[in-house]
C-alpha positions as CSV (number, residue, x, y, z in Angstrom):
1,X,-12.1,121.5,-57.4
2,X,-15.1,123.2,-58.3
3,X,-18.5,121.8,-57.3
4,X,-17.0,120.2,-54.4
5,X,-17.4,121.2,-50.5
6,X,-13.6,121.6,-50.4
7,X,-14.0,124.6,-53.6
8,X,-16.4,126.2,-50.9
9,X,-13.9,127.0,-48.1
10,X,-10.8,130.1,-47.9
11,X,-7.3,128.2,-49.1
12,X,-5.7,128.8,-45.6
13,X,-8.7,127.5,-43.3
14,X,-8.8,124.7,-45.4
15,X,-4.6,124.1,-45.5
16,X,-5.0,124.5,-41.5
17,X,-7.9,122.1,-41.3
18,X,-6.3,119.8,-43.5
19,X,-3.2,119.6,-40.9
20,X,-4.8,119.4,-37.9
21,X,-7.2,116.7,-39.4
22,X,-4.7,115.1,-40.8
23,X,-3.1,114.6,-36.7
24,X,-7.0,113.4,-35.7
25,X,-7.0,111.2,-38.4
26,X,-3.1,109.7,-37.4
27,X,-4.3,109.4,-33.5
28,X,-7.9,107.4,-34.9
29,X,-5.4,104.9,-36.8
30,X,-3.0,104.6,-34.5
31,X,-5.5,104.3,-31.5
32,X,-7.3,101.5,-33.3
33,X,-4.0,99.7,-33.8
34,X,-3.6,100.3,-37.4
35,X,-7.3,99.1,-38.2
36,X,-8.2,101.6,-41.2
37,X,-12.0,101.1,-41.1
38,X,-12.1,103.5,-37.8
39,X,-10.1,105.9,-39.7
40,X,-12.7,105.4,-42.5
41,X,-15.7,105.9,-40.3
42,X,-14.1,109.8,-38.4
43,X,-12.9,110.4,-42.0
44,X,-17.1,109.4,-43.2
45,X,-18.6,111.0,-40.8
46,X,-16.3,114.9,-41.0
47,X,-17.3,114.7,-43.9
48,X,-21.0,114.2,-43.9
49,X,-21.1,116.7,-40.9
50,X,-18.8,119.2,-43.1
51,X,-21.6,118.7,-46.0
52,X,-24.6,118.9,-44.1
53,X,-23.0,122.0,-42.3
54,X,-22.5,123.6,-46.4
55,X,-25.9,123.0,-47.0
56,X,-27.8,124.4,-44.5
57,X,-25.5,127.3,-43.5
58,X,-23.3,127.7,-46.2
59,X,-20.1,127.7,-45.0
60,X,-18.5,124.0,-44.6
61,X,-15.8,125.1,-42.4
62,X,-15.6,128.1,-40.7
63,X,-13.1,129.9,-38.1
64,X,-15.3,128.0,-35.6
65,X,-14.6,124.5,-37.2
66,X,-10.8,125.4,-37.6
67,X,-10.2,126.3,-34.5
68,X,-12.1,123.4,-32.6
69,X,-9.5,120.8,-35.4
70,X,-6.5,122.8,-34.1
71,X,-6.9,122.9,-30.5
72,X,-8.2,118.7,-30.7
73,X,-5.0,118.1,-32.5
74,X,-2.6,120.0,-30.1
75,X,-4.8,118.6,-27.1
76,X,-4.0,114.7,-28.8
77,X,-0.4,115.8,-29.5
78,X,0.5,117.2,-25.7
79,X,-1.7,114.9,-24.2
80,X,0.1,111.8,-25.7
81,X,3.5,113.3,-26.2
82,X,3.3,113.1,-30.1
83,X,3.2,109.5,-30.2
84,X,-1.0,110.0,-31.1
85,X,-1.9,106.7,-30.3
86,X,0.9,104.3,-30.6
87,X,2.4,102.0,-27.7
88,X,5.6,101.8,-27.2
89,X,7.0,98.4,-26.9
90,X,7.6,96.7,-23.5
91,X,11.3,97.3,-23.9
92,X,11.3,100.5,-24.2
93,X,11.9,99.7,-28.4
94,X,8.8,102.2,-30.6
95,X,7.3,99.4,-32.9
96,X,8.0,100.2,-36.8
97,X,5.1,101.5,-38.5
98,X,6.1,99.8,-42.4
99,X,7.1,96.0,-41.7
100,X,6.5,95.0,-38.1
101,X,10.0,95.0,-36.8
102,X,11.2,97.2,-33.9
103,X,13.7,100.0,-33.5
104,X,15.4,101.6,-30.8
105,X,13.1,104.6,-30.4
106,X,15.2,108.0,-29.4
């Protein structure tokens, strides 16, 4: 959309940035035990930093930012073995995210 920070970013770079930020925000949300406020604050922080960088330098998300976000996302995925902050139940089952019931983890 014209006039937004996103319109100033190369589309492939923006797509990769979105994928990486989705992993990071998922970890923030899961680590906060489903607390939306933590994810909202993290998202706002990303928006502020990219907006300020866009105003000061003219490029809100360059190669460095995309690489950094993807590196953090990969580290989080590897370090948590893909669980991104989800905690396993005491009996080895994975808590279901939708209704609070548990299902057997594979």
